[in-house]
N, C-alpha and C positions, 0 to 999 in steps of 0.2 A: 495689544492684548491676547494672551495665549488663548486660546480654546480651550474648555474644561477637559484635562484628559490626556491633552496633546503639547507638546514640547514646540516653541519657536524653532524653524530651522531658517537657515543664512547663508548664503554663497559668499566662499571666499574662495579664491585663486591664485595658485602657486606660482611666486614671480618667477621662477626658474622656467618650468614647462608650459605655462600657462592652462594646467589643467584645472577646471572648476571643482568645486566640492560643497557639498551640502552640511553644513555642521548646524548645532544645537547649542543655545547657551549654555546649558551644562557641561557640555561637553569643553567650551571654549573656558569656562572659569576653572577646570578642573585644573589645568597647565599655564594659568597665565595667559591663555592665547595661543601658547607654542605647539605646532603642530609639524608632524613630517609628510610629507608628500609621498602616497602610496604609489606613485607613478615612477617619479624619478628619486626620491628620497631624501630630498632637500628639506630643512628646517627651515620654517619661516614662521612668519607672527600673524596668525590668522585675522586677530582681530584688525589690524594695519590692511591688511588684504581683503576686508568684506568690501563687496560691490553691490548696489542698489539694484533692486529686480523684484519681480514679482514672487520670488522663490524668497525672500525675507519673509515673506507671511506664511501662516500655519498653512498646510497644502492638505487637503480635504484626501481622506483616503479613497483611493482609487482612481487618483488623477493620472493623467499622462505625465512619462517622464521623459525630458528630453536626453537625448543619444550625449550632449555635452556633460549629463550629470551621471550616466551608466559607470564611470570608474568609482564614484562615491557610492553610489548607491547599492553598487552590487555587495549580495549578502557578505560573500567571505572576504570583501575588500573592508569592509564596515568591521567587520572583527578585528582583523590585524591593520586597521588604521593606528598610528601611533601619534600620540599627542605630544611627544617631546619628554624631554628628561623631567622629572617628579621634582620639585624645588622643595629643600629640605630647610627647618627652621635653622637658623646660628643661633648657636650657643651662647647662654648668657655669657656678658660680659664677667660676671662674679663667681663664673667656676673656675678660673685660674685662682683667682686670691685666696679664694676657699680652699682650693687641693693645698696650694703654699700654707696656708695658716695651719690646715690639721697636719701637715708633715712637719712642721716646725713642732706643735702641741705633742705630737706625737714622739720626736727624736727628744726634747727638754723630759717627757714621762720617763723614757727609758734612761735618758742620763740620770734623771735622781735616783730610779729604782738599781740603776748598777753604778752609782758611782764610787762605790768602795772598790770595785772592780775594776774602774778606769783609774783610778788614784793608785793602783797597785802595777796593774799593765803598762800604764804608761807614765811613768814617772814624772815625765817633762809635765805632764798635765795637773798633777797633784795640785801645788800651787793655785792654780786657776781654780781647780775643783772646790778647794778650800776656801776660798775666798767667796766664792759664789756661796756656798754653805754659811760661811759666817753672816752675808749678808741675808740669808732665807733663815737664818737661825736653827740650823741643822748641824749633824754631826758628819764626818766622814766613816763610817765603819770600816772595818775589814771585812773582805768577801766571806762569805756563809755557804761553803758548796759542800753539804754533810756526805753528799755521795763520792767525796774524794777524800771523806776520812773512813778509818778503819780501826777495829779491834782487834788486834795481834792475838792477845792472850789476856787471860783474868784468870783470878782465883778468890775464892772467901774462904778463910778461915779463922778458928778460934785462936786469941792470944793467949800462948802459954804463959805468961806473966800476968796476965789480967782476964781471968777467966769470964767475967763480965763482959769482955769487950771482943770484938769479932774486927779484922783485917782486910780490907778489901786490897788489891794489887791487879792493875792491869797496863796494858802498853797499848797507847793510841798511836796511829802514826797517820802523818797530814801526806797524803801522795797528790796533791796539788803542787805543781811548778810555782806556785807563790805562796806566802803567808795567808793565814787566816784566821779568823776569831777562833778562840778556844770555845768547844763545845760544850754543852752539856751533859750530864749522865745521868740515866736513870736506873737505879737498884732496885729490883724488885725480891723481895723474900718470898719463897715459898715452902709449904709443907709437904707430907710427904705424899699427899692426894694431888699435889701439885696446885694447890688453892694459895691466894695470896695472903701472905700474912702480915708483910707490912712496905710500904713504898719510900722511896726518898729519892729526890732531884739535889743531885749535888752539882753545882756551877762553879768556874774554872776557881772562884775564891777559896773552895774547899778540897779541891785535890791540888792546885797549880799557885800556893801562894805568890803575891808580887816580889817578896824576897828571894824567890829561887828562880824566878825567871830571867832570862836574859835577852828576850825578846820581849816586844811588846803584844805579839800574838802566837801562834803556832806556826813556827817556821816551815817552810817550804821542804817537802823531803825529810822532815824529821819526826823524829819519835819520843814521844814524852812516856817517863815512867810514872804512875798514880799509886798512891798509898795511901788509904783512907781508914781509920778507925771510926768504929762503930758500936757504940753501948746496945747490943741487939742479941747479944746470947742468951737474954731469959726470954726469948721468943721463943728459941730452940728451931730455926730453921734448918729445913734438911736439903735446900737447893736457894737457886738464886737466878736471875735474869739480867744482863747490863746490857744497855743499848746507848748512843750515843744522837744526838739530836740537836739543834737550835731552837731557842726561846725564841 
């Protein structure tokens, strides 16, 4: 049993150079007994090399120290005494399966989010995407990249034949290298002070009827002429704003 306030010291001996060292139980347990000799540098198991003797008991303070222990008990030597490589905990076996599962979940989420782009940019994958969506009860939409669409020109004028009707004309352009879904248009009528008089959202059914389309969507690199009739002359707007977006 250790004395109160003191750690039990024991003697171990380097099997290479036979140098004896005095070590304590906390020092041995810190590296599972693996230590490096301070004289020859050899790494050895101090637990296996423990030797019996009076020094395996607590040494009272001020007791004489034998010359064979000088290497161990030297103050500088104690500071630099190496107890071998620190053992590292082994990674859990569940780490790899969990990582693979997360990567697969991320890939599936990205594939679902961009399934329209995948079907358009990889035509050979479109049948597979359609079959998967059919099983999941979803559709394969056309890409919706509003930043690749632009309003090249627009105008709003009163119809000379019908005083109560105004005519909105615009030219839309798809600058993408792939077909896209038709965007929605928001038309805002304003007063002289710039206040909003009326606002209306136009879908593709309003400005691009199915009977006039040659493509199921906005063809790549193409332009679309928009002409919409509005009964808004009674509001007497003096200006308008027009921008496109996806619902």
